[in-house]
N, C-alpha and C positions, 0 to 999 in steps of 0.2 A: 282690572282683571279679574272677573269673577271664575274661581276654580271650585268645580262640584266634585265631593267626592261620595261614594258610595258603600254600603255593607260595612267589612270590616275596617275600612280606612277611615269611616269617621270619627270611631274615639282616638285614633293616631294624631288628627288634625283639629279635635275638641268640637264636632260639628258637622254640618252638612257641606259647608264651602268655607271658602277663603276670599278675601279681597285680597289681591296683590298689587300692591301699589309699584309704580316704574317697573313694568315686568321685562324680563329679556325677551329678545325678538324672537326665539326659538322654543319649540317645545323642550330639547334639551336642556336650555339654560333653566327653563321654569321648574323643570324636574331636578336638577341641582340644586337650584336656592330650595324648593321646598324639603329636599332631602336633609339639607343643611339645619333648616329651621325645625323641623319637626323629627323628634326622635322618633326610632322604630320606622319611619316611613321610608327609608332606602330599601331596608330588607324586604319590604313589601311588594316595592315597585322593580327593584333591580336584583340580576342573579349575582353568583360569585365572581362572574367575568366583569360585571359592572354593564351588561347588557338590560333591557328592560325583558321584565319575566318573559315568557311566550303567551300566558293567556291572560297578561293585563291589557286591558282596552282601554287607549287614549283617543278621546275625540275632540276636535278643534270645531268649533261651530257645526257641530251636527256630524262632522265627517272623521271617519275612523283614518288617524294618521298613516295606517298603513296604506292606505289608497292615496295618500297625499305624496310627502316627502318624509316619511316616518319621522325620526327625532329631528332631524333639520327642518321640519315643517314651520313656516312663518307663522308669526301670531301678533297681533297688534294689541294695544292696550284696551282695546273693545272686544276682543275676540274671549269666547267662553270654552272652557275647558271642561271635560267631563273624564274623569279618573275611574275606572272600576276595578277592582282587585282580580286577580285570578279567578279566571271561570273556565270551568271546563265541564262537559256533560256527555252524555253518550246514549 
């Protein structure tokens, strides 16, 4: 599974993307695994209560997980994830 990272997340994972072999079948499982494997990533993705930070955007095959099943959105090994750091504007 290809997971692409953007902006300030790239230095934390050492590049633009990660190829995750034998991925978990939910977005939640993938994020937990990534947070364990890459130091500093957990604090960028999760708040102090363990919830995904409000302005972090996560896409599965081009669809925002907030419009699917949130962290319980199902993924397959062929899925592509895009993870954007907190973004806000006005």
